[in-house]
N, C-alpha and C positions, 0 to 999 in steps of 0.2 A: 593460202586461199585455194580452195578447190571447187569444182563444179560437179554436181551429181550427174548421173547418167541421163542422157537426153530423154525427155518424157514424150508421150503422145500428144497430139494437138488438142487444144482446148476447144470447147464449144462456145463460139462467140455470138453475142447478141448486141444490138445497138439500142440505146435507151436515152431518155431525156428526163431531167430533173429541174424543178422550179424552186428557187430560193425566193420565197414570198415575204417581202418586208413591208410593214405598214406603220404609218405614223401613229404615235401613242401619246395621249395626253392624260388618260385616266390614271388615278393613283393605284399603286399596287400594294395591297396589304402585306405587311411584313409577317413572315412565318415566325413561330415561336423559336424555331431552331436556328434562325439566321436573321441578321439585321435587314433593314429596308434596302432593297437593291438600288443601284444607281438609277437616276431618272433619265436614261438614254431616250432619245427622241423617236425610237422605233422599236418594234418587236418583229421577230421572225417566227413563221409558222413551222412548228415541229409536229409531226404525226407519229404516234406510237404504233408500230406494227404488231399485228396479232402474234401471240406466242406460237400459233400453229403454222406460221409461215416458214417455208423452207429456207428463205434467204433473210438473214438478219432478224430472226424472231425476237420480238420484244424491244427492238431498238427504236430510237427516235430518228426520224428521217425527214427529208423534205419530200413534198409530193412528187411523184414521178413514176415512170414505168417503161416498158419495152416499146419500141417503135413498131407500129403495125402497118400493114399494107394500106389500110384505109387512110392513114395519115399522109400518104403520098399520092392518093388517088387524084386523077385528073378531074373528077367531079367537083373538086373544090374550086376549079377555075371558074365555073359558072357562078358560084356564090360570091367570089371576089370581084367578078366583072360587074359593071363596066369600069369601075373606078380604080381597080388595082389589078395588075397582071404581071406575068413573068417578064424578065427573069427575077426581079428583086421585090416585086409587090409593094413598092414604096418604102422599102427598108433603107434606102440610100445606097451609097457606094459600098461594094463588098470590102470587108477588111482584108489586109494582106495575109498571105499564107505564112504561118510560122513553121518552124522546123517540124517535120512530119514524123519524127521518131516517137513511137515505133509504128511502122506500117503493118497493119493487122491483116491476116489472111481473110479474104472475103468481107472485110469491114474497112475498106480503104476510104480515106477521106475523099469526098466528092464522087464516090461511086454511085451509079444510078441503077435503077431496076431495068428489066428487059424493056419496059415501056419507056421509050425515050422522052415521052411527054410528061412523065410523072413529075410531081413537084420536086424542086431541088431540096437538098438537105436542110439548108437554113430555114426553109419554110416548114418542111415536114416535121422537123424536130420541135419547132415551136408549137405546131398543132398537137403533137404528141404530148408535150408538157402541159398544155392547156386542157386537153382531154383528160389526162390522168389526174390533174388537179380537181376536175369536176367529179370524176369517178370516186376518188378517195376522200375528198374533203367537201364536195358539194359546192365548191366555189366556181362561179362562171366568169371567166375573163373574156368577155365578148364586147364588141362595139357595133352600133347600128351600121347597116349598109347605106352609106351616103357619101357624097363627094368631098366632105370635109377632110382636110389633111390630118393625118394622125397627130395627136397632141404629144409633145415631148415632156410635159409635166406629169408627175405622178397622178394616176387615175383612180378609178374605183371599180369594184366588181359589179356585175349585173345582179339584180335581185334574183333569188332562186325561182325557177319556173314552177307553175302548178304541177302537181304530180311529180315532185322531185325524185322520190324514191323509185317510181316507175321508170322514169327516164334513165336514171343511173343504172338500174337493173338491165335495161335494154342495151345501153352502151357497153356495159360490162360483158354481156353475152356476145355482142357484135359491135365493134368500134365504128362501123359504118353508120350506126344510128346517131353518132355525134353530129355528123353532117346534117342529118334529118332534123335534129334539135335546133341547130343553128339556122337552118332554112325556115323552120316554123317560127322562130323568134325574129326572123329577118335581120340576122346579125352575122358577122364573121368573127372567127377567133381573133382576139386582139394581139396579133403577132408583133405589132409595133411597140407594145408595152414591155416586151421581153428583150433583155439585153444580154449579149454573149458574156459569159462569166468565166468558165473553165471547162475542161474535158478531163474526166478521170477514167483510167483504165484499170480494171481489176487485176491485181498482181497474180502471177502463177503461184498456186499452193499445192495442187495435186493433179495428176494426169486425168484428163477428161473432164475437169471441173467446169462448171458454168462460169463464164466470164463476160464482162460487159464493157463496152465503150460508151460512157454516159456523158452527154452534153449537159452542162449546168447553165441555166439561165437565171437572171435576176429580174424581178418585177417589183417596182415600188408602188404602193397604194397610199392614198391620203389617210385612210383609216382601215382598221381590220374588218373584213367582212365576216358575217356569220359562217361558222364552220360546222359541218355535219359529217362526222366520221362515218364511213360506210358500214362499220361493224363486221366487215368481212376481212379485208386486208388491214384495215386501220381500226383500232379500238378506242383511241383517245387522241386528244390534240392539246396543244399548248402554244400560246403566243408568248415567246420568251425573248428577253433582251439577250445579247451575246454573253454578257457577264453573268446573268442569271442562269443560262444554260450551262456554262462552265462550272458555276457553283453547284448546280444540281448534279453534275457529273462527279465533282469532287466528293460530294456527300453520298454518292452511289445511288441516287434516286433515279437516274436515267442512264441509258447506254447510248453511246454515240460511235458510229463507225468512223474510221480514220478520215475519209473525205469530209463528212459532216463536221467532225471536230475541227479539221483544218480550216474549213470555210467559215465556221462560226468564229474561230479565232481571228480570221481576217476581217470579218464584219465588225469585230470589237474595236477596230481602229477608227470607226466613224462615230462622231458624237451626235449626228442628226440624220434624219431621213434625207434632207436636202443635200447634205454632203455626200451621202452614199449614192444618191441618184445622179448628182453631177459627175461623180467619179465614174459611174457606169457608162454615162454618155461619152465622156472624154476618152475612156480607154478602148471603146469599140474600134477606133481607128488603128489600134495597135495589133489587132488579131487576138486569138484565143490561146491561152496556155494549155498544154496537154501534159498530164501527169500520169506516169505509170510507175507506181512503187515497185521495187524489186525486193523480194524477201531474202534476207541473209540469215541462214541457219547457223546459230552459234552452238557452242558445246552445251549450253543449258537453256536455249530458247530460240527466239527469232527476233529480227529487227526489220522494220520496213524502211528501206532506203528510198529517199526522194531525190529528184533532180536537184543538184546543188550540194548534195553530200559528197565528200571526197571519195568515198568508196563506190558511188553510183557510176555505172558504166552504160553508155548508150550502145549496147551490144544486142543484136537481134537474138542471140543465143538465149538471153534471159526472158524472152517471150514465153518459153516453155520450160524453163528451168529456174531453180533457186540458186543463189550463191551459197557457199558454205565456208566455214572456218572452224578450226579447232579451238579458237579462243572463246572465252566466256563473254557474255553480254557486257558485264562490267568492265572487262579489259578493253573492249572496243570503245566504250564510252569514255573511259579514262584517257585513251589515246587521242581523243578528239577527232575521230575519223567520220563522225556523223555531225556535220556542222549546220545542217538545215535548221530553220527556226523551230520546226515541229518534228520531233523524232518519236517514233512509236515502237519501242522495244517490247516484245512479249516474252514473259518468263513462263515457259511451258513446262509443266511437270508431268506427272502421271495421270492427272485428271483428264476425263474424257468429255466430249460434247461441249457444253457451254460453261463448264465449271472452272476452266483454267484462268489464271490471272494474267493481266497485262498492265503495263505502266506507260503512261504518257509522260515524256520529259519535255517541258516547255523551256525554250532558251531565249525568247525575246523578252528580256527583262523580268522574267518570272522564275521563281525557284521551286514551284510546286512539283511534286511528283504525284501524279493522279493514278492511284491503283483502281482498276476498273474491271468489272466482271462481265463476261457474256459475249464478247465479240470474237475473241481469238479461239481457235480450235487447236487440239493437239496435233502433233506431226502426223501426216498420213502414213 
């Protein structure tokens, strides 16, 4: 095993993503090419990114985006007052801190802006996820400003406001307009409906590349709200059960990035929305898992190593480097050195851009090998 020459620092950004799950009772017509999907009690919102986007073009993603200064603004304090205020805004006790590996340069957990009064991370990231869900999908997760305690049961989205397209355009131009929209509706972002789920950190792939520390939240709704893709970043949408999403991936109808694939596989363990919602409430006391894949360059491709794999090393050196080996991908797999439930080896040939192939290997009682196009890029 060897390590390439140390690369230059990456460009880090913080982001938030919302896994929006909704109860589902309506029948789903079976497609001619596949049998009727299982009648799971919930569906997850997936948005298809525009092919013109520089990051994950054409892929199916959860709503989300980059944290903006407006999401941390002290102006939110006046909107939450007088019923909710710092430090936790009624969110309950802070979850325990889990292992902090890796600590990112200028993206430290708990870091604050120069304005010491700015909103804390757990509030700002929730506002970011709710704002981005409105921008991309037209879904408003707000609640009236009143003294009622936040409801722990699955809720519902607010009806779209008049002049929806105008408001979304204004918020897209300047995120500060999201606070103006909330004030006009006399509502606050429903931060209490969002539950900590995970944190994913973009693995190193090339020097100077854009990388993200993305906080994933889960929100359960009684029924799916209307979705209006913005037709700028997002061109289509789909409410899919976890099994249906994986089936569509197998048939090459959709593309899923590794974090979305992994989280959808986890969601497939729940038979009903109530089970998923109860789990999300119970696990909040345990803190949030942080995942930073490490790319292992093999003789004929690459493998994404995840925490729990035997070859995975909690070594800060791999923040800005890949691991490498002279062995082929198949040799690594045959030796059983990647024991995590989801392994993502990529077989990279001479194809460029989005034409190279990758394979998902599922190990949790599944034998499928899912060949998928479009996410992996060739070696830099």
